[in-house]
ZAPA-456299 format. One line per 2 residues: their letters; for each residue x, y, z of N, C-alpha, C. Coordinates in steps of 0.2 Angstrom, whole numbers. Example, Ala and Ser with C-alpha at 12.3 -4.5 7.8 and 13.67 -1.06 7.14 Angstrom:
AS) 66/-28/39/62/-22/39/66/-16/39  64/-11/35/68/-5/36/64/0/39 $
REM end
This chain:
MD) 506/-48/495/510/-53/498/515/-50/502  516/-52/509/521/-49/513/528/-52/511 $
AV) 533/-50/515/540/-52/514/541/-59/515  538/-61/520/538/-68/522/536/-73/517 $
GV) 530/-71/514/527/-75/509/531/-75/503  534/-70/501/539/-69/495/545/-74/496 $
GA) 548/-73/502/553/-77/504/552/-85/504  546/-87/506/544/-94/506/543/-96/499 $
LL) 540/-92/495/539/-94/488/546/-94/484  551/-90/485/557/-90/482/561/-97/485 $
AA) 560/-98/491/564/-104/494/561/-110/490  554/-110/489/551/-116/486/554/-117/479 $
AA) 555/-111/476/557/-111/469/564/-114/468  568/-113/473/575/-115/474/575/-123/475 $
AA) 571/-125/480/570/-132/481/567/-136/475  562/-133/472/560/-136/466/565/-137/460 $
GW) 570/-132/460/575/-132/455/580/-138/456  581/-139/463/586/-144/465/583/-151/463 $
VD) 576/-152/465/573/-158/464/572/-160/457  570/-155/453/569/-156/446/576/-158/442 $
AV) 581/-155/445/588/-156/441/590/-163/443  588/-166/448/591/-173/450/586/-178/447 $
VG) 580/-178/448/575/-183/446/569/-181/443  568/-174/443/561/-172/440/556/-171/446 $
GG) 550/-168/445/545/-168/450/545/-161/453  549/-156/451/549/-150/454/542/-146/454 $
GL) 538/-148/449/531/-145/449/527/-146/455  528/-152/458/524/-154/464/527/-150/470 $
VL) 532/-147/470/534/-142/475/532/-135/473  533/-133/467/531/-126/466/524/-124/465 $
IP) 520/-129/461/513/-127/460/509/-126/466  510/-131/471/506/-130/478/508/-124/481 $
AL) 515/-122/481/517/-116/484/514/-110/481  513/-110/474/510/-104/471/502/-104/473 $
MV) 499/-110/474/492/-110/476/491/-107/483  496/-109/487/496/-106/494/497/-99/494 $
AF) 502/-97/491/503/-89/491/498/-85/488  495/-88/482/489/-85/479/483/-89/479 $
PH) 479/-89/484/474/-94/485/468/-94/480  467/-88/476/462/-87/471/465/-88/464 $
LP) 471/-90/464/475/-90/457/472/-96/453  470/-94/447/467/-100/442/472/-105/441 $
PA) 470/-111/441/475/-117/440/480/-116/433  477/-113/428/481/-112/422/486/-107/423 $
VA) 485/-102/427/490/-97/428/496/-100/433  494/-104/437/499/-107/441/503/-112/437 $
LG) 500/-115/432/504/-120/428/508/-115/423  506/-110/421/510/-106/416/516/-102/420 $
TN) 514/-100/426/520/-97/430/525/-102/432  523/-108/433/527/-114/435/532/-115/429 $
KL) 529/-115/423/533/-116/417/538/-111/416  536/-105/417/541/-99/416/547/-100/421 $
TA) 546/-102/427/551/-104/432/555/-110/430  551/-115/428/555/-122/427/559/-122/421 $
IT) 557/-118/416/561/-119/410/568/-116/411  569/-111/415/576/-108/416/580/-113/420 $
GT) 578/-116/425/581/-121/429/583/-127/425  578/-129/421/579/-135/417/584/-134/412 $
AV) 584/-128/409/589/-127/404/596/-127/407  597/-123/413/604/-123/416/606/-130/418 $
AA) 601/-134/421/603/-141/422/605/-145/416  602/-144/411/603/-148/404/610/-146/402 $
VT) 612/-139/402/619/-137/400/624/-140/405  623/-140/412/627/-143/417/629/-150/415 $
YA) 624/-154/414/624/-161/413/628/-162/407  626/-158/401/630/-159/395/637/-158/395 $
RH) 639/-154/399/646/-152/400/650/-158/403  647/-162/407/651/-167/411/649/-174/410 $
TP) 644/-176/406/642/-182/404/640/-183/397  642/-189/394/640/-189/387/632/-189/385 $
LD) 630/-185/380/623/-184/379/622/-187/372  617/-191/372/615/-194/365/611/-190/361 $
RS) 614/-185/357/610/-180/354/605/-183/348  607/-189/346/602/-192/341/595/-194/344 $
VA) 595/-194/351/588/-195/354/586/-189/357  591/-185/360/589/-179/364/586/-174/359 $
LP) 589/-172/354/586/-167/350/580/-168/346  579/-174/343/572/-175/340/567/-176/345 $
AA) 568/-179/351/563/-179/356/561/-172/359  566/-168/360/565/-161/362/561/-157/357 $
GL) 563/-158/350/559/-155/345/552/-157/345  550/-163/345/543/-166/345/540/-163/352 $
AV) 543/-163/357/540/-161/364/537/-154/363  540/-149/360/538/-142/359/531/-142/357 $
PA) 529/-144/351/522/-144/349/517/-149/353  520/-154/355/516/-159/359/514/-156/366 $
AG) 518/-153/369/517/-149/375/512/-143/374  513/-140/369/509/-134/367/502/-136/366 $
LG) 501/-142/363/494/-145/362/491/-147/368  495/-150/373/493/-152/379/491/-146/383 $
AL) 495/-140/383/493/-134/387/486/-131/384  485/-132/377/479/-129/374/473/-133/377 $
TA) 474/-139/379/468/-143/381/468/-144/389  472/-141/392/473/-141/399/467/-139/403 $
AS) 463/-134/401/458/-131/404/451/-136/403  451/-140/398/445/-143/396/445/-150/399 $
LP) 451/-153/402/451/-159/405/453/-159/412  448/-161/417/450/-160/424/456/-164/426 $
AD) 459/-161/431/465/-165/434/463/-172/437  457/-172/440/455/-178/443/455/-184/438 $
WF) 455/-183/432/455/-189/427/462/-192/427  467/-187/429/474/-190/428/477/-192/434 $
RP) 475/-190/440/479/-191/446/479/-199/448  473/-202/447/473/-210/449/478/-213/445 $
II) 478/-212/438/482/-215/433/490/-214/435  491/-208/436/498/-206/438/500/-209/444 $
MV) 496/-209/449/498/-212/455/500/-219/455  496/-223/451/497/-230/449/504/-231/446 $
LL) 505/-227/441/511/-227/437/517/-225/442  517/-220/446/522/-219/450/523/-224/456 $
IA) 518/-227/458/519/-233/463/523/-238/460  521/-240/453/524/-245/450/532/-243/448 $
VA) 533/-237/447/540/-235/446/544/-236/453  541/-234/458/545/-234/465/546/-242/466 $
LF) 541/-246/466/542/-253/467/547/-256/462  547/-255/456/551/-258/451/558/-256/453 $
VA) 560/-249/454/566/-247/456/569/-250/462  565/-250/467/566/-253/474/568/-260/473 $
AR) 564/-264/469/565/-271/469/571/-273/465  574/-268/461/580/-270/456/585/-265/458 $
PG) 590/-267/463/595/-262/465/600/-261/459  601/-265/455/605/-264/449/603/-260/444 $
FG) 596/-258/444/593/-255/438/596/-248/438  598/-246/432/601/-239/431/607/-238/434 $
AR) 611/-243/437/617/-242/441/623/-241/436  622/-244/430/627/-244/425/625/-244/418 $
QR) 628/-242/413/626/-242/406/628/-249/403  623/-252/400/624/-258/397/627/-257/390 $
TN) 631/-262/388/635/-261/382/631/-263/375  625/-266/376/622/-268/370/620/-262/366 $
VT) 620/-263/359/618/-258/354/610/-258/354  607/-252/355/600/-252/354/598/-251/347 $
SR) 593/-255/345/590/-255/338/587/-248/336  587/-247/330/585/-241/327/577/-240/329 $
NR) 573/-246/328/566/-245/330/565/-243/337  569/-246/341/568/-245/348/570/-237/350 $
RL) 575/-235/347/577/-228/348/571/-223/345  568/-225/339/563/-221/336/557/-221/341 $
FV) 555/-227/344/550/-228/349/551/-223/355  557/-223/357/558/-219/363/558/-211/361 $
IA) 560/-209/355/559/-202/353/552/-200/353  548/-205/350/541/-203/349/537/-203/356 $
LA) 539/-208/360/536/-209/367/538/-203/371  544/-201/372/546/-195/376/544/-189/373 $
GC) 545/-188/366/543/-181/363/536/-180/363  532/-185/360/525/-184/359/520/-185/365 $
VI) 521/-192/368/516/-194/373/518/-190/380  524/-190/382/526/-187/388/526/-180/387 $
GF) 528/-177/381/527/-170/380/520/-167/381  515/-171/378/508/-169/378/506/-169/386 $
YD) 508/-174/389/506/-175/396/509/-169/400  515/-167/399/518/-161/403/514/-155/402 $
GI) 512/-154/396/508/-148/394/501/-148/397  498/-154/398/491/-154/400/491/-155/408 $
FG) 496/-158/411/495/-159/418/502/-158/421  507/-163/420/514/-162/422/518/-165/427 $
PG) 515/-166/433/518/-169/438/522/-176/437  528/-176/438/532/-182/437/535/-183/430 $
TG) 534/-178/426/537/-178/419/544/-180/418  548/-177/422/555/-179/422/557/-186/424 $
TF) 553/-188/429/554/-195/432/552/-200/426  546/-199/423/544/-203/418/549/-203/412 $
LI) 552/-198/410/557/-197/405/563/-202/407  565/-201/413/571/-205/416/570/-212/415 $
MV) 564/-214/417/562/-221/417/562/-224/410  560/-220/405/559/-222/398/566/-223/396 $
FT) 571/-218/397/578/-219/394/582/-224/398  580/-225/404/584/-230/408/582/-237/406 $
SV) 575/-238/405/573/-245/404/573/-247/397  572/-243/392/571/-244/385/578/-244/382 $
LS) 582/-239/384/589/-238/380/594/-240/385  593/-244/390/598/-247/395/603/-242/397 $
ME) 601/-236/399/606/-231/401/606/-231/409  612/-228/411/612/-227/419/608/-221/420 $
FL) 606/-221/427/602/-215/429/605/-208/427  611/-207/428/614/-201/427/614/-199/420 $
KS) 615/-203/415/614/-201/408/607/-200/406  602/-204/409/595/-203/408/593/-197/410 $
TA) 595/-195/416/593/-188/419/596/-182/414  602/-183/412/604/-178/407/600/-177/401 $
LA) 598/-183/398/594/-183/392/587/-180/394  585/-182/400/578/-180/402/578/-172/402 $
KV) 583/-169/404/583/-162/405/582/-158/398  586/-161/393/585/-158/387/578/-158/384 $
VN) 575/-164/385/568/-165/382/563/-161/386  565/-160/393/560/-156/397/561/-149/396 $
VG) 566/-147/393/566/-140/391/561/-139/385  561/-144/380/556/-143/375/549/-143/377 $
TN) 547/-148/382/541/-148/385/539/-141/388  543/-139/392/542/-132/396/541/-126/391 $
LG) 545/-126/385/545/-121/380/538/-121/377  536/-127/375/530/-128/371/524/-126/375 $
AL) 524/-128/382/518/-126/386/518/-119/388  524/-116/389/525/-109/391/522/-104/386 $
AV) 524/-106/379/522/-102/374/514/-101/373  511/-107/375/503/-107/375/501/-103/381 $
FA) 503/-104/387/501/-101/392/502/-93/392  508/-91/389/510/-84/389/505/-81/384 $
AH) 503/-84/378/499/-82/373/492/-80/376  490/-84/381/483/-83/384/484/-79/390 $
GQ) 489/-76/391/490/-71/397/490/-75/404  492/-81/404/491/-85/410/498/-86/413 $
VL) 502/-81/414/509/-81/417/509/-75/421  512/-76/428/513/-70/432/521/-69/431 $
WL) 522/-64/427/529/-63/424/534/-60/430  531/-56/434/536/-53/439/538/-58/444 $
IG) 533/-61/447/535/-66/452/538/-72/449  536/-74/443/539/-80/440/546/-79/438 $
TA) 548/-72/436/555/-71/435/559/-71/441  557/-69/446/560/-69/453/561/-76/455 $
MA) 556/-80/454/557/-87/456/562/-91/451  562/-89/445/566/-92/440/574/-91/442 $
VC) 575/-85/445/582/-84/447/584/-89/453  579/-90/457/581/-95/463/580/-102/460 $
NI) 576/-104/455/576/-110/452/582/-112/449  585/-107/446/592/-108/442/597/-110/447 $
AG) 597/-107/453/602/-108/458/601/-115/461  595/-117/462/593/-124/465/595/-129/460 $
AR) 594/-128/453/595/-133/448/603/-134/447  607/-128/447/614/-129/447/617/-133/453 $
IG) 614/-132/459/617/-136/464/614/-143/464  608/-144/461/606/-151/461/609/-155/455 $
AR) 611/-152/450/614/-155/444/621/-157/446  625/-152/450/632/-154/452/632/-159/457 $
TA) 627/-159/462/627/-164/467/626/-171/464  621/-172/459/620/-178/455/626/-180/452 $
LR) 630/-176/448/636/-178/445/641/-180/449  642/-177/455/647/-179/460/645/-185/463 $
RG) 639/-186/465/637/-192/469/635/-198/465  634/-197/458/633/-203/454/626/-206/453 $
SG) 625/-211/450/618/-214/448/615/-217/454  619/-219/459/616/-222/465/613/-217/469 $
FV) 615/-211/469/612/-205/473/605/-203/469  606/-203/462/600/-202/458/594/-207/460 $
RA) 596/-213/460/591/-219/461/588/-218/468  592/-216/473/589/-215/480/584/-209/480 $
VL) 586/-204/477/582/-198/477/576/-199/473  576/-203/468/571/-204/464/565/-208/468 $
IV) 567/-213/472/563/-217/476/559/-212/481  563/-208/484/560/-203/489/555/-198/486 $
VV) 557/-195/480/553/-190/477/547/-194/474  547/-200/471/541/-203/469/536/-205/474 $
TV) 539/-207/480/535/-208/486/531/-202/488  535/-196/488/532/-190/490/526/-188/485 $
MV) 528/-189/479/523/-187/474/517/-191/474  517/-197/476/511/-201/476/507/-199/482 $
IR) 510/-197/488/507/-195/494/503/-188/492  507/-184/489/504/-177/487/498/-178/483 $
LG) 499/-182/477/493/-183/473/487/-186/476  489/-191/481/483/-194/485/480/-189/489 $
IE) 483/-185/492/480/-180/496/475/-175/492  478/-173/486/474/-169/481/468/-173/479 $
QF) 469/-179/478/463/-183/475/458/-185/480  460/-187/486/455/-190/491/455/-185/497 $
G) 459/-180/498/459/-176/504/453/-171/504 $
REM end
């Protein structure tokens, strides 16, 4: 790969870090960039290298959010703990289930997310004061840690967005706090999947480490921007990113 190609890949990693820190979905920037840079790269290696890059930026974003906004550890830590083995299991089965099975379902879900958020301007704008029941919190922990964790290991696009929507809708959180919570759980999903991909030799360590540095820079800027601009900014970026994700998945499915 020439210097221009390397530069483009590093820039994509920084952009993916920014997007992922704000609303999730960085994988839809980075995985296509890897496939363009390495046309013959097996999909599993692209996924594994993406996880190496993403876990660094996600961890930095999680720490940045935790320093500036309250974090519900009673949800974040159990969900992240469950996400590690769930994502690992997903990564183990990634090669046996074709992505074509997932794209139409994910596209429908993402379209529903975009329409729902656009139709309800007040959704995620502020924290509701009602106390969430124990059963509802346990449901969220299981859904975020096990179901979404497994999905991130096996396919991945939109994981952060789905986590944000779960925390916002079920726990009545504002977008900013949901994003902070999602980053912690996303660290768990990335860790579980990366461990499996690494064990099978499906990670490009040299270029992945270089991209990780750029991903960290993008994630720091993204998290600080979201903290400074607030939940309204997160909401606007979420709608834009979800729309782009739907278009991208549509091209991959029907193009």
